[in-house]
Structures are given as structure tokens and as C-alpha cells.
C-alpha positions as CSV (number, residue, x, y, z in Angstrom):
1,X,171.2,-0.2,148.8
2,X,169.9,2.8,150.5
3,X,168.1,4.3,147.5
4,X,167.2,1.3,145.3
5,X,166.8,-1.4,148.0
6,X,168.8,-4.0,146.1
7,X,172.3,-5.4,146.9
8,X,175.0,-4.0,144.6
9,X,177.0,-7.3,145.1
10,X,174.4,-10.0,144.4
11,X,171.4,-8.0,143.2
12,X,169.1,-9.5,145.8
13,X,166.2,-7.3,147.0
14,X,166.2,-9.0,150.5
15,X,167.5,-6.0,152.4
16,X,167.2,-5.6,156.2
17,X,167.4,-2.1,157.5
18,X,168.7,-1.8,161.1
19,X,167.2,1.3,162.6
20,X,168.4,3.3,165.7
21,X,167.0,0.8,168.2
22,X,168.7,-2.1,166.5
23,X,172.1,-0.6,165.6
24,X,174.4,1.3,167.9
25,X,176.1,4.6,167.4
26,X,179.0,5.1,165.0
27,X,181.8,7.0,166.7
28,X,183.6,9.3,164.2
29,X,187.3,10.0,164.9
30,X,186.8,13.4,166.5
31,X,187.8,14.8,169.9
32,X,185.9,14.6,172.1
33,X,184.1,11.6,170.8
34,X,180.4,12.2,170.1
35,X,177.9,9.7,168.8
36,X,176.3,10.1,165.4
37,X,173.2,8.0,164.6
38,X,173.3,5.8,161.5
39,X,171.4,3.1,159.8
40,X,172.8,-0.2,158.5
41,X,171.5,-1.8,155.3
42,X,172.3,-5.5,155.2
43,X,171.7,-8.0,152.4
44,X,170.2,-11.1,153.9
45,X,171.3,-13.2,150.9
46,X,175.1,-12.5,150.8
47,X,175.8,-10.4,154.0
48,X,177.0,-7.3,152.2
49,X,176.3,-4.2,154.3
50,X,176.4,-0.4,154.1
51,X,176.2,2.2,156.9
52,X,174.5,5.6,156.3
53,X,174.2,8.5,158.7
54,X,170.5,8.5,159.7
55,X,169.4,12.1,159.0
56,X,170.6,15.3,157.3
57,X,170.8,16.8,160.8
58,X,173.1,14.1,162.0
59,X,175.2,14.5,158.8
60,X,175.6,18.2,159.4
61,X,176.6,17.4,163.0
62,X,179.3,15.0,161.7
63,X,180.6,17.6,159.3
64,X,180.9,20.2,162.0
65,X,182.7,17.7,164.3
66,X,185.1,16.7,161.5
67,X,186.1,20.4,160.9
68,X,186.6,20.9,164.6
69,X,188.8,17.8,164.8
70,X,191.0,19.0,161.9
71,X,191.3,22.4,163.5
72,X,192.4,21.0,166.8
73,X,194.9,18.6,165.1
74,X,196.5,21.4,163.2
75,X,196.7,23.6,166.3
76,X,198.4,20.7,168.2
77,X,200.9,20.2,165.4
78,X,201.8,23.9,165.3
79,X,202.2,24.0,169.1
80,X,204.7,21.1,169.1
81,X,206.2,21.8,165.7
82,X,205.1,18.5,164.2
């Protein structure tokens, strides 16, 4: 949907893109929680939707946060022998 502007489910080309002002923030499961901006692509024919992180800068931010979360989780498990 993001690249070809057609719905993979019903093949309609009636796609609505919800930008930053229309969609909220997606919270990734990281600690502490930090918002990452994303865009929603919604088929107005069948309702199928996809969410994509808005920019490459936001994607890099999400990658860094995910690595931080994994590191903290592993440290917690080692500390409590889990």
C-alpha cells in the first residue's frame, strides 16, 4: 500500500493516508516509552490498513530504542537469575 498505492486485499486504489496530524503516536515496547511517528495507509473500500514509521530518522530511533530495551531486559534477567 505504501509504495504502489493499491490495497493488497481488494486491489482498490482508494487509499487514505493519515499523516502525523491525523494519526497519533505508536508506542513501541521499550522502556522508557518513547513515541515514534508513523503513518497509516487505509483502504477506504474494504478497511484494510497498514502502519509505517514515518521517516528513516524515526526508523533509526526505533531501532536504537529496541536495542536498548533488549539490553535492559537481559541485564534484568541476569540480575535476578531469570
